[in-house]
Backbone of each chain as nested JSON, in Angstrom:
{
  "chains": [
    {"id": "A", "residues": [
      {"number": 1, "name": "MET", "atoms": {"N": [114.159, 90.607, 82.237], "CA": [114.472, 91.53, 83.074], "C": [114.11, 93.298, 81.714]}},
      {"number": 2, "name": "VAL", "atoms": {"N": [114.582, 92.942, 80.773], "CA": [114.508, 94.088, 79.756], "C": [112.862, 94.358, 79.874]}},
      {"number": 3, "name": "GLU", "atoms": {"N": [112.055, 93.405, 79.77], "CA": [110.491, 93.329, 79.761], "C": [110.175, 94.156, 81.032]}},
      {"number": 4, "name": "LEU", "atoms": {"N": [110.387, 93.767, 81.743], "CA": [110.406, 94.118, 83.519], "C": [110.488, 95.681, 83.445]}},
      {"number": 5, "name": "PHE", "atoms": {"N": [111.559, 95.886, 82.989], "CA": [112.16, 97.577, 82.496], "C": [111.013, 98.421, 81.439]}},
      {"number": 6, "name": "ARG", "atoms": {"N": [110.716, 97.44, 80.681], "CA": [109.634, 98.214, 79.729], "C": [108.674, 98.406, 80.41]}},
      {"number": 7, "name": "ASP", "atoms": {"N": [108.021, 97.546, 80.853], "CA": [106.6, 97.53, 81.519], "C": [106.396, 98.729, 82.994]}},
      {"number": 8, "name": "PHE", "atoms": {"N": [107.821, 98.746, 83.379], "CA": [107.561, 99.306, 84.579], "C": [108.894, 100.792, 84.732]}},
      {"number": 9, "name": "TRP", "atoms": {"N": [109.326, 101.503, 83.678], "CA": [110.107, 102.45, 83.296], "C": [109.57, 103.446, 84.411]}},
      {"number": 10, "name": "TRP", "atoms": {"N": [108.165, 103.604, 84.385], "CA": [107.466, 105.01, 84.426], "C": [107.733, 104.814, 86.439]}},
      {"number": 11, "name": "LEU", "atoms": {"N": [107.965, 103.818, 87.079], "CA": [108.235, 103.728, 88.099], "C": [109.286, 104.34, 88.655]}},
      {"number": 12, "name": "MET", "atoms": {"N": [110.32, 104.928, 87.762], "CA": [111.76, 105.639, 88.227], "C": [110.974, 106.966, 88.991]}},
      {"number": 13, "name": "PHE", "atoms": {"N": [109.849, 107.504, 88.109], "CA": [109.627, 109.118, 88.972], "C": [109.284, 109.035, 90.411]}},
      {"number": 14, "name": "PRO", "atoms": {"N": [108.013, 107.985, 90.609], "CA": [107.614, 107.972, 91.882], "C": [108.478, 107.454, 92.933]}},
      {"number": 15, "name": "MET", "atoms": {"N": [109.712, 106.654, 92.477], "CA": [110.925, 106.466, 93.233], "C": [111.66, 107.591, 93.674]}},
      {"number": 16, "name": "PHE", "atoms": {"N": [111.794, 108.385, 92.235], "CA": [113.057, 109.343, 92.56], "C": [112.366, 110.312, 93.66]}},
      {"number": 17, "name": "GLY", "atoms": {"N": [110.561, 110.623, 93.7], "CA": [110.092, 111.377, 94.393], "C": [110.133, 110.938, 96.166]}},
      {"number": 18, "name": "MET", "atoms": {"N": [110.199, 109.17, 95.895], "CA": [110.133, 109.32, 97.716], "C": [111.661, 109.06, 97.963]}},
      {"number": 19, "name": "LEU", "atoms": {"N": [112.463, 108.842, 96.892], "CA": [114.119, 109.136, 97.693], "C": [114.15, 110.684, 97.874]}},
      {"number": 20, "name": "MET", "atoms": {"N": [113.623, 111.455, 97.533], "CA": [113.608, 112.815, 97.377], "C": [113.151, 113.182, 98.923]}},
      {"number": 21, "name": "ALA", "atoms": {"N": [111.808, 112.359, 99.199], "CA": [110.903, 112.496, 100.364], "C": [111.932, 112.184, 101.707]}},
      {"number": 22, "name": "VAL", "atoms": {"N": [112.82, 110.992, 101.319], "CA": [113.587, 110.448, 102.439], "C": [114.732, 111.231, 102.947]}},
      {"number": 23, "name": "ILE", "atoms": {"N": [115.451, 112.106, 101.607], "CA": [116.337, 112.997, 102.037], "C": [116.236, 114.201, 102.513]}},
      {"number": 24, "name": "HIS", "atoms": {"N": [114.775, 114.529, 102.31], "CA": [114.359, 115.835, 102.712], "C": [113.913, 115.81, 104.103]}},
      {"number": 25, "name": "ALA", "atoms": {"N": [113.265, 114.395, 104.698], "CA": [112.788, 114.035, 106.132], "C": [114.464, 113.899, 106.738]}},
      {"number": 26, "name": "LEU", "atoms": {"N": [115.452, 113.446, 106.224], "CA": [117.179, 113.032, 106.869], "C": [117.589, 114.502, 107.274]}},
      {"number": 27, "name": "LYS", "atoms": {"N": [117.488, 115.51, 106.065], "CA": [118.123, 117.018, 106.29], "C": [117.182, 117.534, 107.377]}},
      {"number": 28, "name": "ASP", "atoms": {"N": [115.874, 117.301, 107.257], "CA": [115.156, 118.328, 108.593], "C": [115.385, 117.494, 109.771]}},
      {"number": 29, "name": "ASN", "atoms": {"N": [115.71, 116.237, 109.638], "CA": [115.823, 115.599, 110.935], "C": [117.145, 116.376, 111.474]}},
      {"number": 30, "name": "ALA", "atoms": {"N": [118.113, 116.452, 110.765], "CA": [119.729, 116.632, 111.019], "C": [119.625, 118.047, 111.467]}},
      {"number": 31, "name": "ARG", "atoms": {"N": [118.753, 118.82, 110.884], "CA": [118.607, 120.61, 111.013], "C": [118.197, 120.354, 112.315]}},
      {"number": 32, "name": "GLN", "atoms": {"N": [117.371, 119.808, 112.925], "CA": [116.46, 119.932, 113.979], "C": [117.226, 119.164, 115.457]}},
      {"number": 33, "name": "ASP", "atoms": {"N": [118.138, 118.349, 114.935], "CA": [119.373, 118.041, 115.888], "C": [120.146, 119.094, 115.732]}},
      {"number": 34, "name": "ALA", "atoms": {"N": [120.618, 119.918, 115.216], "CA": [121.835, 120.69, 115.25], "C": [121.081, 122.037, 116.054]}},
      {"number": 35, "name": "ILE", "atoms": {"N": [120.05, 121.875, 116.083], "CA": [119.119, 123.09, 116.731], "C": [119.226, 122.632, 118.265]}},
      {"number": 36, "name": "LEU", "atoms": {"N": [118.945, 121.114, 118.602], "CA": [118.635, 120.826, 120.002], "C": [120.312, 120.819, 120.445]}},
      {"number": 37, "name": "ARG", "atoms": {"N": [121.14, 120.466, 119.535], "CA": [122.735, 120.498, 120.028], "C": [122.95, 121.756, 120.629]}},
      {"number": 38, "name": "ASP", "atoms": {"N": [122.758, 122.722, 119.69], "CA": [123.296, 124.521, 120.323], "C": [122.53, 124.644, 121.013]}},
      {"number": 39, "name": "ALA", "atoms": {"N": [121.33, 124.167, 121.512], "CA": [120.679, 124.824, 122.638], "C": [121.174, 124.139, 123.936]}},
      {"number": 40, "name": "ARG", "atoms": {"N": [121.502, 122.77, 123.772], "CA": [122.114, 122.397, 124.925], "C": [123.351, 122.902, 125.352]}},
      {"number": 41, "name": "THR", "atoms": {"N": [123.898, 123.017, 124.42], "CA": [125.624, 123.399, 124.422], "C": [125.544, 125.176, 125.096]}},
      {"number": 42, "name": "GLN", "atoms": {"N": [124.325, 126.008, 124.745], "CA": [124.299, 127.269, 125.308], "C": [123.999, 127.152, 126.824]}},
      {"number": 43, "name": "LEU", "atoms": {"N": [123.012, 125.971, 126.748], "CA": [122.667, 125.854, 128.396], "C": [123.416, 125.499, 129.364]}},
      {"number": 44, "name": "GLU", "atoms": {"N": [124.699, 124.528, 128.811], "CA": [125.369, 123.925, 129.53], "C": [126.651, 125.067, 129.788]}},
      {"number": 45, "name": "ARG", "atoms": {"N": [126.676, 126.166, 129.083], "CA": [127.809, 127.174, 129.073], "C": [127.693, 128.084, 130.438]}},
      {"number": 46, "name": "LYS", "atoms": {"N": [128.683, 128.258, 130.971], "CA": [128.776, 128.866, 132.148], "C": [128.507, 130.56, 131.875]}},
      {"number": 47, "name": "PRO", "atoms": {"N": [127.419, 130.938, 132.33], "CA": [127.111, 132.647, 132.606], "C": [128.009, 133.286, 132.763]}}
    ]},
    {"id": "B", "residues": [
      {"number": 1, "name": "MET", "atoms": {"N": [106.788, 80.701, 92.066], "CA": [106.441, 82.234, 91.69], "C": [107.633, 82.75, 91.423]}},
      {"number": 2, "name": "SER", "atoms": {"N": [108.449, 83.181, 90.52], "CA": [109.859, 84.162, 90.34], "C": [109.564, 85.544, 90.828]}},
      {"number": 3, "name": "PHE", "atoms": {"N": [110.873, 86.505, 91.147], "CA": [110.587, 87.646, 91.722], "C": [110.027, 88.359, 90.698]}},
      {"number": 4, "name": "THR", "atoms": {"N": [109.987, 88.282, 89.649], "CA": [109.387, 89.15, 88.602], "C": [108.206, 88.954, 88.375]}},
      {"number": 5, "name": "ASP", "atoms": {"N": [107.588, 87.631, 88.701], "CA": [105.886, 87.758, 88.835], "C": [105.418, 87.983, 89.912]}},
      {"number": 6, "name": "LEU", "atoms": {"N": [106.166, 88.072, 90.98], "CA": [105.646, 88.859, 92.422], "C": [105.82, 90.249, 92.126]}},
      {"number": 7, "name": "PHE", "atoms": {"N": [106.789, 90.908, 91.495], "CA": [106.906, 92.343, 91.32], "C": [105.914, 92.716, 90.169]}},
      {"number": 8, "name": "VAL", "atoms": {"N": [105.694, 91.979, 89.277], "CA": [104.32, 92.015, 88.673], "C": [103.359, 92.63, 89.08]}},
      {"number": 9, "name": "SER", "atoms": {"N": [102.835, 91.199, 90.092], "CA": [101.582, 91.613, 90.774], "C": [101.441, 92.422, 91.885]}},
      {"number": 10, "name": "PHE", "atoms": {"N": [102.286, 92.443, 92.701], "CA": [102.438, 93.301, 93.536], "C": [103.309, 94.777, 93.844]}},
      {"number": 11, "name": "TRP", "atoms": {"N": [103.654, 95.248, 92.78], "CA": [104.659, 96.003, 92.581], "C": [103.839, 97.603, 93.048]}},
      {"number": 12, "name": "TRP", "atoms": {"N": [102.373, 97.715, 93.16], "CA": [101.965, 98.767, 93.584], "C": [101.665, 98.71, 95.599]}},
      {"number": 13, "name": "LEU", "atoms": {"N": [102.261, 97.523, 95.82], "CA": [102.485, 97.667, 97.237], "C": [103.509, 98.676, 97.587]}},
      {"number": 14, "name": "ILE", "atoms": {"N": [104.496, 98.952, 97.023], "CA": [105.685, 99.975, 97.093], "C": [105.389, 100.937, 98.054]}},
      {"number": 15, "name": "PHE", "atoms": {"N": [103.863, 101.682, 97.424], "CA": [103.756, 102.913, 97.672], "C": [102.886, 103.115, 99.168]}},
      {"number": 16, "name": "PRO", "atoms": {"N": [101.974, 102.273, 99.574], "CA": [101.289, 102.113, 100.634], "C": [102.508, 101.733, 102.13]}},
      {"number": 17, "name": "VAL", "atoms": {"N": [103.408, 100.808, 101.582], "CA": [104.597, 100.383, 102.413], "C": [105.303, 101.373, 102.599]}},
      {"number": 18, "name": "PHE", "atoms": {"N": [105.594, 102.153, 101.366], "CA": [106.631, 103.221, 101.899], "C": [106.029, 104.51, 102.476]}},
      {"number": 19, "name": "GLY", "atoms": {"N": [104.559, 104.679, 102.207], "CA": [103.812, 105.541, 102.987], "C": [103.783, 105.544, 104.542]}},
      {"number": 20, "name": "MET", "atoms": {"N": [103.477, 103.952, 104.604], "CA": [103.081, 103.378, 106.403], "C": [104.857, 103.609, 107.191]}},
      {"number": 21, "name": "GLY", "atoms": {"N": [105.707, 103.384, 106.044], "CA": [107.11, 103.434, 106.607], "C": [107.633, 104.855, 107.391]}},
      {"number": 22, "name": "MET", "atoms": {"N": [107.412, 105.743, 106.072], "CA": [107.343, 107.146, 106.545], "C": [106.688, 107.643, 107.515]}},
      {"number": 23, "name": "GLY", "atoms": {"N": [105.38, 107.288, 107.592], "CA": [104.344, 107.633, 108.704], "C": [104.981, 107.116, 109.843]}},
      {"number": 24, "name": "PHE", "atoms": {"N": [105.259, 106.07, 110.163], "CA": [105.385, 105.386, 111.347], "C": [106.942, 106.144, 111.905]}},
      {"number": 25, "name": "TRP", "atoms": {"N": [107.939, 106.172, 111.002], "CA": [109.308, 106.798, 111.135], "C": [108.927, 108.264, 111.626]}},
      {"number": 26, "name": "GLY", "atoms": {"N": [107.975, 109.202, 111.145], "CA": [107.916, 110.742, 111.743], "C": [106.936, 110.501, 113.035]}},
      {"number": 27, "name": "MET", "atoms": {"N": [106.198, 109.54, 113.152], "CA": [105.511, 109.861, 114.41], "C": [106.583, 109.664, 115.683]}},
      {"number": 28, "name": "ILE", "atoms": {"N": [107.377, 108.522, 115.022], "CA": [108.335, 108.192, 116.235], "C": [109.501, 109.56, 116.698]}},
      {"number": 29, "name": "SER", "atoms": {"N": [110.361, 109.771, 115.448], "CA": [110.593, 110.809, 115.335], "C": [110.418, 111.846, 116.153]}},
      {"number": 30, "name": "SER", "atoms": {"N": [109.014, 112.546, 115.532], "CA": [108.525, 113.685, 116.42], "C": [108.21, 113.393, 117.652]}},
      {"number": 31, "name": "GLU", "atoms": {"N": [107.659, 112.352, 117.968], "CA": [107.473, 112.111, 119.628], "C": [108.629, 112.405, 120.311]}},
      {"number": 32, "name": "ARG", "atoms": {"N": [109.818, 111.682, 120.221], "CA": [111.068, 111.871, 120.674], "C": [111.708, 113.245, 120.642]}},
      {"number": 33, "name": "ARG", "atoms": {"N": [111.442, 113.801, 119.268], "CA": [112.033, 115.374, 119.655], "C": [111.217, 116.057, 120.638]}},
      {"number": 34, "name": "SER", "atoms": {"N": [109.708, 115.738, 120.515], "CA": [109.144, 116.544, 121.33], "C": [109.512, 116.695, 122.655]}},
      {"number": 35, "name": "ALA", "atoms": {"N": [109.847, 115.5, 123.175], "CA": [110.428, 114.879, 124.764], "C": [111.546, 115.902, 125.067]}},
      {"number": 36, "name": "ARG", "atoms": {"N": [112.687, 115.371, 124.097], "CA": [113.717, 116.485, 124.145], "C": [113.687, 117.828, 124.423]}},
      {"number": 37, "name": "VAL", "atoms": {"N": [112.6, 118.264, 123.517], "CA": [112.609, 119.638, 123.497], "C": [111.994, 120.36, 124.423]}},
      {"number": 38, "name": "LEU", "atoms": {"N": [110.949, 119.497, 125.186], "CA": [110.322, 119.92, 126.278], "C": [111.03, 119.602, 127.465]}},
      {"number": 39, "name": "ASP", "atoms": {"N": [111.507, 118.817, 127.413], "CA": [113.093, 118.55, 128.62], "C": [113.909, 119.795, 128.733]}},
      {"number": 40, "name": "LEU", "atoms": {"N": [114.408, 120.096, 127.26], "CA": [115.474, 121.209, 127.092], "C": [114.66, 122.455, 127.601]}},
      {"number": 41, "name": "ILE", "atoms": {"N": [113.881, 123.104, 127.509], "CA": [113.056, 123.998, 127.798], "C": [112.57, 123.863, 129.159]}},
      {"number": 42, "name": "LYS", "atoms": {"N": [112.473, 123.159, 129.747], "CA": [112.506, 122.962, 131.212], "C": [113.821, 123.554, 131.996]}},
      {"number": 43, "name": "SER", "atoms": {"N": [114.786, 122.497, 131.196], "CA": [116.126, 122.912, 131.71], "C": [116.458, 124.284, 131.573]}},
      {"number": 44, "name": "TYR", "atoms": {"N": [116.264, 125.07, 130.835], "CA": [116.434, 126.543, 130.492], "C": [115.394, 127.356, 131.651]}},
      {"number": 45, "name": "VAL", "atoms": {"N": [114.31, 126.867, 131.717], "CA": [113.39, 127.736, 132.96], "C": [113.618, 127.492, 134.051]}},
      {"number": 46, "name": "ASP", "atoms": {"N": [114.356, 125.989, 134.58], "CA": [115.053, 125.787, 135.755], "C": [116.215, 126.582, 136.078]}},
      {"number": 47, "name": "GLN", "atoms": {"N": [116.817, 126.837, 135.172], "CA": [117.812, 127.792, 135.386], "C": [118.007, 129.385, 135.337]}},
      {"number": 48, "name": "GLY", "atoms": {"N": [116.589, 129.266, 134.778], "CA": [116.22, 130.931, 134.876], "C": [116.793, 131.498, 133.72]}},
      {"number": 49, "name": "LYS", "atoms": {"N": [116.957, 130.469, 133.046], "CA": [117.341, 131.551, 131.417], "C": [115.999, 131.316, 130.378]}},
      {"number": 50, "name": "GLU", "atoms": {"N": [116.39, 132.526, 129.487], "CA": [115.258, 132.667, 128.436], "C": [115.789, 131.324, 127.199]}},
      {"number": 51, "name": "PRO", "atoms": {"N": [114.879, 130.608, 127.119], "CA": [114.992, 129.594, 126.04], "C": [115.244, 130.117, 124.871]}},
      {"number": 52, "name": "PRO", "atoms": {"N": [115.78, 129.633, 123.645], "CA": [116.399, 130.239, 122.497], "C": [115.044, 129.875, 121.646]}},
      {"number": 53, "name": "ALA", "atoms": {"N": [114.94, 131.165, 120.55], "CA": [113.587, 131.459, 119.662], "C": [113.383, 130.073, 119.261]}},
      {"number": 54, "name": "GLU", "atoms": {"N": [114.504, 129.633, 118.492], "CA": [114.629, 128.414, 117.349], "C": [114.226, 127.065, 118.216]}},
      {"number": 55, "name": "LEU", "atoms": {"N": [114.277, 127.082, 119.616], "CA": [113.927, 125.779, 120.396], "C": [112.432, 126.042, 120.589]}},
      {"number": 56, "name": "LEU", "atoms": {"N": [112.027, 127.191, 120.794], "CA": [110.639, 127.558, 120.835], "C": [109.635, 127.207, 119.896]}},
      {"number": 57, "name": "LYS", "atoms": {"N": [110.597, 127.822, 118.393], "CA": [109.807, 127.171, 117.359], "C": [109.631, 125.582, 117.059]}},
      {"number": 58, "name": "LEU", "atoms": {"N": [110.917, 124.947, 117.274], "CA": [110.754, 123.706, 117.248], "C": [109.559, 122.772, 118.438]}},
      {"number": 59, "name": "ALA", "atoms": {"N": [109.086, 123.561, 119.005], "CA": [108.512, 123.253, 120.099], "C": [107.027, 123.242, 119.4]}},
      {"number": 60, "name": "THR", "atoms": {"N": [106.631, 124.222, 118.925], "CA": [105.333, 124.544, 117.982], "C": [105.959, 124.095, 116.64]}},
      {"number": 61, "name": "SER", "atoms": {"N": [105.939, 122.647, 116.123], "CA": [106.401, 122.293, 114.816], "C": [105.624, 123.307, 113.88]}},
      {"number": 62, "name": "ASP", "atoms": {"N": [106.617, 123.508, 112.498], "CA": [106.278, 124.343, 111.73], "C": [105.315, 124.017, 110.891]}},
      {"number": 63, "name": "GLU", "atoms": {"N": [104.604, 122.552, 110.927], "CA": [103.743, 122.615, 110.227], "C": [102.195, 123.208, 111.205]}},
      {"number": 64, "name": "GLU", "atoms": {"N": [102.311, 122.958, 112.311], "CA": [101.405, 123.707, 113.51], "C": [100.995, 125.036, 113.067]}},
      {"number": 65, "name": "LEU", "atoms": {"N": [102.526, 125.565, 112.96], "CA": [102.456, 127.363, 112.725], "C": [101.644, 127.674, 111.251]}},
      {"number": 66, "name": "VAL", "atoms": {"N": [102.168, 126.728, 110.37], "CA": [101.169, 127.107, 109.13], "C": [100.044, 127.084, 109.121]}},
      {"number": 67, "name": "VAL", "atoms": {"N": [99.359, 125.717, 109.664], "CA": [98.272, 125.36, 109.997], "C": [97.271, 126.487, 110.515]}},
      {"number": 68, "name": "ASN", "atoms": {"N": [98.388, 126.87, 111.728], "CA": [97.19, 128.001, 112.73], "C": [96.764, 129.582, 111.936]}},
      {"number": 69, "name": "SER", "atoms": {"N": [97.527, 129.641, 111.226], "CA": [97.568, 131.36, 110.419], "C": [96.924, 130.867, 109.327]}},
      {"number": 70, "name": "PRO", "atoms": {"N": [95.808, 131.899, 109.029], "CA": [94.937, 131.934, 108.025], "C": [95.34, 131.665, 106.445]}},
      {"number": 71, "name": "THR", "atoms": {"N": [96.846, 132.701, 106.827], "CA": [97.637, 132.698, 105.039], "C": [98.187, 131.248, 104.908]}},
      {"number": 72, "name": "GLY", "atoms": {"N": [98.364, 130.71, 106.338], "CA": [99.166, 129.38, 105.781], "C": [98.08, 127.922, 105.38]}},
      {"number": 73, "name": "ARG", "atoms": {"N": [97.196, 128.427, 106.145], "CA": [95.864, 127.594, 106.048], "C": [95.303, 127.725, 104.394]}},
      {"number": 74, "name": "ARG", "atoms": {"N": [95.436, 128.845, 103.971], "CA": [95.091, 129.37, 102.748], "C": [95.795, 128.248, 101.524]}},
      {"number": 75, "name": "GLN", "atoms": {"N": [97.094, 129.0, 101.942], "CA": [98.416, 128.298, 100.941], "C": [98.293, 126.81, 101.036]}},
      {"number": 76, "name": "ASN", "atoms": {"N": [97.875, 126.279, 102.024], "CA": [97.979, 124.7, 102.253], "C": [97.032, 124.146, 101.154]}},
      {"number": 77, "name": "ASN", "atoms": {"N": [95.743, 124.479, 101.753], "CA": [94.26, 124.306, 100.492], "C": [94.712, 124.482, 99.35]}},
      {"number": 78, "name": "ALA", "atoms": {"N": [95.749, 125.995, 98.822], "CA": [95.499, 126.062, 97.761], "C": [96.763, 125.045, 96.954]}},
      {"number": 79, "name": "TRP", "atoms": {"N": [97.542, 124.846, 97.885], "CA": [98.687, 123.607, 97.037], "C": [97.901, 122.239, 97.026]}},
      {"number": 80, "name": "SER", "atoms": {"N": [97.07, 121.977, 98.399], "CA": [96.447, 120.483, 97.71], "C": [95.574, 120.808, 96.751]}},
      {"number": 81, "name": "PHE", "atoms": {"N": [94.417, 122.017, 96.649], "CA": [94.096, 122.147, 95.06], "C": [95.11, 121.937, 93.639]}},
      {"number": 82, "name": "VAL", "atoms": {"N": [96.265, 122.27, 94.052], "CA": [97.545, 122.209, 92.665], "C": [97.625, 120.507, 92.446]}},
      {"number": 83, "name": "VAL", "atoms": {"N": [97.75, 119.933, 93.506], "CA": [98.044, 118.588, 93.879], "C": [96.899, 117.814, 93.304]}},
      {"number": 84, "name": "PHE", "atoms": {"N": [95.85, 118.005, 93.801], "CA": [94.76, 116.885, 93.569], "C": [94.406, 117.417, 91.991]}},
      {"number": 85, "name": "ALA", "atoms": {"N": [94.41, 118.491, 91.556], "CA": [94.064, 118.886, 90.28], "C": [95.209, 118.209, 89.088]}},
      {"number": 86, "name": "ALA", "atoms": {"N": [96.616, 118.066, 89.6], "CA": [97.692, 117.597, 89.104], "C": [97.419, 116.163, 88.862]}},
      {"number": 87, "name": "LEU", "atoms": {"N": [96.885, 115.775, 89.585], "CA": [96.536, 113.997, 90.083], "C": [95.589, 113.664, 89.203]}},
      {"number": 88, "name": "ALA", "atoms": {"N": [94.449, 114.528, 89.249], "CA": [93.185, 114.197, 88.231], "C": [93.682, 114.36, 86.953]}},
      {"number": 89, "name": "ALA", "atoms": {"N": [94.186, 115.121, 86.232], "CA": [94.983, 115.454, 84.814], "C": [95.592, 114.05, 84.656]}},
      {"number": 90, "name": "GLY", "atoms": {"N": [96.75, 113.742, 85.42], "CA": [97.392, 112.523, 85.148], "C": [96.642, 111.412, 84.922]}},
      {"number": 91, "name": "PHE", "atoms": {"N": [95.815, 110.917, 86.408], "CA": [94.917, 109.922, 86.078], "C": [94.04, 109.813, 84.644]}},
      {"number": 92, "name": "GLY", "atoms": {"N": [93.229, 110.989, 84.653], "CA": [92.457, 111.066, 83.371], "C": [93.512, 110.892, 81.948]}},
      {"number": 93, "name": "VAL", "atoms": {"N": [94.496, 111.466, 82.117], "CA": [95.254, 111.048, 80.674], "C": [95.875, 109.915, 80.456]}},
      {"number": 94, "name": "GLY", "atoms": {"N": [95.947, 109.295, 81.702], "CA": [96.085, 107.646, 81.589], "C": [94.974, 107.155, 81.457]}},
      {"number": 95, "name": "TYR", "atoms": {"N": [93.557, 107.492, 81.992], "CA": [92.457, 106.722, 81.553], "C": [92.183, 106.829, 79.894]}},
      {"number": 96, "name": "TYR", "atoms": {"N": [92.669, 107.867, 79.443], "CA": [92.375, 108.096, 78.167], "C": [93.308, 107.184, 77.262]}},
      {"number": 97, "name": "PHE", "atoms": {"N": [94.4, 107.002, 77.374], "CA": [95.636, 105.98, 76.669], "C": [95.283, 104.568, 77.05]}},
      {"number": 98, "name": "VAL", "atoms": {"N": [94.49, 104.315, 78.112], "CA": [94.254, 102.878, 78.109], "C": [92.74, 102.441, 78.356]}},
      {"number": 99, "name": "ARG", "atoms": {"N": [92.124, 103.381, 77.747], "CA": [90.505, 103.112, 77.774], "C": [89.867, 101.876, 77.255]}},
      {"number": 100, "name": "ALA", "atoms": {"N": [90.639, 101.483, 76.076], "CA": [90.094, 100.235, 75.421], "C": [90.438, 98.956, 76.678]}},
      {"number": 101, "name": "GLU", "atoms": {"N": [91.214, 99.032, 77.685], "CA": [91.596, 98.065, 78.369], "C": [90.552, 97.808, 79.61]}},
      {"number": 102, "name": "ASP", "atoms": {"N": [90.945, 96.471, 80.122], "CA": [89.935, 95.713, 80.968], "C": [89.671, 96.721, 82.347]}},
      {"number": 103, "name": "TYR", "atoms": {"N": [91.248, 97.181, 82.388], "CA": [91.29, 97.9, 83.791], "C": [91.224, 99.201, 83.877]}},
      {"number": 104, "name": "ALA", "atoms": {"N": [90.757, 99.513, 82.713], "CA": [90.782, 101.508, 82.383], "C": [89.808, 102.002, 83.426]}},
      {"number": 105, "name": "PHE", "atoms": {"N": [88.871, 101.222, 84.205], "CA": [88.115, 102.192, 85.183], "C": [88.821, 101.927, 86.435]}},
      {"number": 106, "name": "ALA", "atoms": {"N": [90.084, 101.334, 86.73], "CA": [90.822, 101.909, 87.841], "C": [91.065, 103.244, 87.584]}},
      {"number": 107, "name": "PHE", "atoms": {"N": [91.706, 103.768, 86.351], "CA": [92.306, 104.841, 86.154], "C": [91.002, 106.059, 86.079]}},
      {"number": 108, "name": "LEU", "atoms": {"N": [89.894, 105.726, 85.864], "CA": [88.869, 106.647, 85.782], "C": [88.445, 106.945, 87.428]}},
      {"number": 109, "name": "ILE", "atoms": {"N": [88.161, 105.977, 87.87], "CA": [87.803, 106.112, 89.397], "C": [89.015, 107.112, 90.417]}},
      {"number": 110, "name": "VAL", "atoms": {"N": [90.138, 106.839, 89.944], "CA": [90.939, 107.797, 90.718], "C": [90.694, 108.822, 90.168]}},
      {"number": 111, "name": "ALA", "atoms": {"N": [90.894, 109.176, 89.003], "CA": [90.679, 110.658, 88.5], "C": [89.748, 111.407, 88.947]}},
      {"number": 112, "name": "VAL", "atoms": {"N": [88.098, 110.51, 89.114], "CA": [87.216, 111.005, 89.529], "C": [87.256, 111.656, 91.008]}},
      {"number": 113, "name": "VAL", "atoms": {"N": [87.986, 110.603, 91.79], "CA": [88.256, 110.601, 93.191], "C": [89.179, 112.407, 93.299]}},
      {"number": 114, "name": "MET", "atoms": {"N": [90.196, 112.54, 92.316], "CA": [91.121, 113.398, 92.611], "C": [90.333, 114.54, 92.423]}},
      {"number": 115, "name": "ALA", "atoms": {"N": [89.894, 114.508, 91.086], "CA": [89.045, 115.759, 90.811], "C": [87.982, 116.368, 91.826]}},
      {"number": 116, "name": "VAL", "atoms": {"N": [87.414, 115.423, 92.392], "CA": [86.412, 115.787, 93.619], "C": [87.319, 116.352, 94.691]}},
      {"number": 117, "name": "MET", "atoms": {"N": [88.448, 115.887, 94.971], "CA": [89.297, 116.534, 95.94], "C": [89.603, 117.886, 95.436]}},
      {"number": 118, "name": "ALA", "atoms": {"N": [90.141, 118.231, 94.386], "CA": [90.62, 119.473, 93.853], "C": [89.717, 120.112, 93.844]}},
      {"number": 119, "name": "VAL", "atoms": {"N": [88.159, 119.747, 93.566], "CA": [86.994, 120.934, 93.688], "C": [86.941, 121.341, 95.202]}},
      {"number": 120, "name": "GLY", "atoms": {"N": [86.887, 120.089, 96.218], "CA": [86.696, 120.339, 97.583], "C": [87.72, 121.278, 98.127]}},
      {"number": 121, "name": "ALA", "atoms": {"N": [89.282, 121.187, 97.536], "CA": [89.939, 122.2, 98.143], "C": [90.198, 123.611, 97.774]}},
      {"number": 122, "name": "LEU", "atoms": {"N": [89.483, 123.968, 96.298], "CA": [89.497, 125.058, 95.498], "C": [87.9, 125.666, 96.379]}},
      {"number": 123, "name": "PHE", "atoms": {"N": [87.175, 125.095, 96.833], "CA": [86.064, 125.484, 97.453], "C": [86.339, 126.193, 98.564]}},
      {"number": 124, "name": "ILE", "atoms": {"N": [87.386, 125.419, 99.801], "CA": [87.737, 125.679, 100.876], "C": [88.728, 126.822, 100.806]}},
      {"number": 125, "name": "VAL", "atoms": {"N": [89.652, 127.123, 99.466], "CA": [90.018, 128.4, 99.32], "C": [89.456, 129.4, 99.413]}},
      {"number": 126, "name": "LEU", "atoms": {"N": [88.396, 129.256, 98.449], "CA": [87.665, 130.313, 98.241], "C": [86.836, 130.777, 99.262]}},
      {"number": 127, "name": "THR", "atoms": {"N": [86.313, 129.939, 100.244], "CA": [85.17, 130.187, 101.17], "C": [86.249, 130.922, 102.269]}},
      {"number": 128, "name": "SER", "atoms": {"N": [87.332, 130.377, 102.584], "CA": [88.221, 131.177, 103.288], "C": [88.615, 132.308, 103.476]}},
      {"number": 129, "name": "ARG", "atoms": {"N": [88.932, 132.395, 102.034], "CA": [89.096, 134.038, 101.671], "C": [87.964, 134.872, 101.939]}},
      {"number": 130, "name": "ALA", "atoms": {"N": [87.008, 134.932, 101.377], "CA": [85.909, 135.289, 101.584], "C": [85.399, 135.325, 102.926]}},
      {"number": 131, "name": "ASN", "atoms": {"N": [85.762, 134.42, 103.669], "CA": [85.472, 134.597, 105.401], "C": [86.304, 135.761, 106.229]}},
      {"number": 132, "name": "ASP", "atoms": {"N": [87.729, 135.698, 105.714], "CA": [88.49, 136.415, 106.025], "C": [88.731, 137.781, 105.862]}},
      {"number": 133, "name": "LYS", "atoms": {"N": [87.631, 137.97, 104.711], "CA": [87.376, 140.128, 104.213], "C": [86.546, 140.164, 105.252]}}
    ]}
  ]
}
């Protein structure tokens, strides 16, 4: 296990990048869902 | 074959698998969101109301807005140049450190490809700037 880490420690950086990409995508999705939810609420509100 | 051997042989598969997964997820969620947005806009129009600006912005995604404006397109290409230049430099340095190994050619190939892509992106930035004047 120690050898594996010694050989592949640099994978931490692309892994971190991938994790950040996933978090960014999730946050973006949540923002867009919120916009849609607000628009639907606004639409269903009585004039 | 133990897990360690498997990992040592196929660690590089992490990146294409991740890329394919993100691409597939992005495609599915984009498709679903577009359908929901259009449905909502239709409901607004049916009721004679003005759809919110944010909703209309969602209908034409941010990426399309950036790509369709000359400034955004130039910024995109400039960013591509920075990314490709950084990758070329990174793989070039990698090649320098492992140049004595058998697999060093792989670093060199990637560095050259990235450098060509960087030069291409720079060329597009410069020519688009000249065309906009």
